[in-house]
C-alpha positions as CSV (number, residue, x, y, z in Angstrom):
1,M,-89.3,11.4,181.0
2,D,-89.9,14.3,178.7
3,N,-90.0,14.1,174.9
4,N,-86.6,15.7,174.4
5,V,-84.9,12.9,176.4
6,K,-86.9,10.2,174.5
7,Q,-85.9,11.6,171.1
8,K,-82.2,11.8,172.1
9,N,-82.3,8.2,173.4
10,V,-84.0,7.0,170.2
11,G,-81.1,8.6,168.2
12,I,-78.5,6.8,170.2
13,L,-80.2,3.4,169.7
14,K,-79.8,3.5,165.9
15,R,-79.8,0.0,164.5
16,T,-76.8,-1.1,162.5
17,I,-77.4,-3.6,159.7
18,F,-74.3,-5.8,159.2
19,L,-75.6,-7.9,156.3
20,T,-77.4,-5.5,153.9
21,N,-77.4,-8.1,151.2
22,P,-76.9,-11.5,152.9
23,R,-76.9,-13.6,149.7
24,F,-74.1,-11.5,148.2
25,Q,-72.1,-10.9,151.4
26,L,-72.2,-14.5,152.6
27,S,-71.3,-15.9,149.2
28,F,-68.4,-13.4,149.0
29,L,-67.2,-14.5,152.4
30,G,-67.6,-18.1,151.3
31,Y,-65.3,-17.5,148.3
32,T,-62.8,-15.5,150.4
33,L,-62.6,-18.2,153.1
34,G,-62.6,-21.0,150.5
35,M,-59.6,-19.5,148.8
36,A,-57.9,-19.0,152.1
37,F,-58.6,-22.7,152.9
38,V,-57.1,-23.8,149.5
39,I,-54.0,-21.7,150.0
40,I,-53.5,-22.9,153.5
41,A,-54.0,-26.5,152.5
42,V,-51.5,-26.3,149.7
43,F,-48.9,-24.8,152.1
44,Y,-49.6,-27.4,154.7
45,A,-49.2,-30.2,152.1
46,A,-45.9,-28.7,150.9
47,N,-44.7,-28.6,154.5
48,M,-45.7,-32.2,155.1
49,Y,-44.0,-33.2,151.8
50,F,-40.8,-31.4,153.0
51,F,-40.7,-33.4,156.2
52,L,-41.5,-36.7,154.5
53,K,-38.6,-36.1,152.1
54,F,-36.3,-35.7,155.0
55,I,-37.6,-38.8,156.7
56,D,-37.1,-40.7,153.5
57,K,-33.5,-39.4,153.2
58,G,-32.8,-40.6,156.7
59,K,-34.1,-44.1,155.9
60,E,-32.3,-44.1,152.6
61,I,-28.9,-43.5,154.3
62,G,-29.7,-46.3,156.8
63,L,-30.4,-44.4,160.0
64,P,-32.2,-46.5,162.6
65,P,-35.7,-45.4,163.5
66,T,-34.5,-44.4,167.0
67,H,-31.8,-42.1,165.6
68,I,-31.7,-38.5,166.9
69,F,-32.3,-37.2,163.4
70,F,-35.8,-38.6,163.3
71,R,-36.5,-37.3,166.8
72,F,-35.3,-33.9,165.7
73,L,-37.5,-34.0,162.6
74,K,-40.5,-34.9,164.7
75,E,-39.9,-32.0,167.1
76,Q,-39.5,-29.6,164.1
77,Q,-42.6,-30.9,162.5
78,H,-44.6,-30.4,165.7
79,T,-43.2,-26.9,166.0
80,M,-44.1,-26.1,162.4
81,D,-47.6,-27.6,162.9
82,I,-48.2,-25.2,165.9
83,I,-46.9,-22.2,163.9
84,F,-49.1,-23.3,161.0
85,I,-52.2,-23.6,163.1
86,V,-51.7,-20.2,164.7
87,T,-50.9,-18.6,161.3
88,A,-53.9,-20.3,159.6
89,A,-56.3,-19.2,162.4
90,F,-55.0,-15.6,162.1
91,A,-55.3,-15.7,158.3
92,F,-58.9,-17.0,158.6
93,V,-59.9,-14.3,161.1
94,F,-58.2,-11.6,159.1
95,L,-59.6,-12.7,155.8
96,F,-63.1,-13.0,157.3
97,M,-62.9,-9.5,158.7
98,F,-61.5,-8.2,155.4
99,G,-64.1,-10.0,153.3
100,F,-66.9,-8.8,155.5
101,F,-65.6,-5.2,155.4
102,L,-65.2,-5.3,151.6
103,S,-68.5,-6.9,150.9
104,N,-70.2,-4.4,153.3
105,R,-68.7,-1.5,151.3
106,V,-70.1,-2.9,148.0
107,A,-73.5,-4.2,149.4
108,G,-73.9,-1.0,151.5
109,S,-73.6,1.2,148.4
110,L,-76.1,-0.9,146.4
111,Y,-78.5,-1.1,149.4
112,R,-78.3,2.7,149.8
113,M,-79.0,3.3,146.1
114,Q,-81.9,0.9,146.1
115,D,-83.4,2.4,149.2
116,H,-82.9,6.0,147.9
117,L,-84.5,5.2,144.6
118,R,-87.5,3.6,146.4
119,Q,-87.9,6.6,148.6
120,M,-87.8,9.0,145.7
121,S,-90.3,6.9,143.8
122,E,-92.7,6.8,146.8
123,S,-92.4,10.5,147.6
124,G,-92.1,11.8,144.0
125,Q,-89.4,14.2,145.1
126,Y,-85.8,14.3,143.9
127,K,-82.9,14.5,146.3
128,D,-79.2,13.7,145.8
129,L,-78.0,10.2,146.4
130,K,-75.0,10.1,148.8
131,F,-72.9,7.1,149.8
132,R,-70.7,6.8,152.9
133,K,-67.3,8.3,152.5
134,D,-65.5,4.9,152.2
135,D,-68.1,3.2,150.1
136,Y,-67.4,2.1,146.5
137,F,-69.2,3.3,143.4
138,H,-69.4,7.0,144.1
139,E,-69.3,7.5,140.3
140,V,-72.6,5.6,140.1
141,A,-74.2,8.0,142.7
142,D,-72.9,10.9,140.6
143,A,-74.4,9.4,137.4
144,I,-77.8,8.8,139.1
145,N,-77.8,12.4,140.5
146,E,-76.8,13.9,137.1
147,F,-79.6,11.8,135.4
148,A,-82.2,12.8,138.0
149,Q,-81.2,16.5,137.8
150,N,-81.4,16.5,134.0
151,K,-84.7,14.6,134.1
152,N,-86.2,17.2,136.5
153,K,-85.1,20.1,134.2
154,K,-87.2,18.8,131.3
């Protein structure tokens, strides 16, 4: 295999770092999923309360336990439980992906800035800091670039 082919293959095998700042990103995901769990639990409790109130009303008006009203409520509660489980699973997956994406945009910017400053410190040469197009804090990169350019002029 010649050197050109090896170099092209190396470029293709670029390693992607998913957790650039695991402590921040995992805690961010923990908070996101924790809030999702609390919200889902509150809605599930409200749903249970709703059905328990109907069961109590049926008992209060003297319906026997074998009455079709109670069977109907049990079927509806089962259907709502299934809908709730599917919705909760979808919400957890969506919020996990959203939390990961958002934390990656923040942590990626900070990682890039830290790495860039370290490289400039080691090389002693200035070059502009650039973030990915969709990253946050482009204004921080601009401020660092402006500071570095003014520092180099002096």
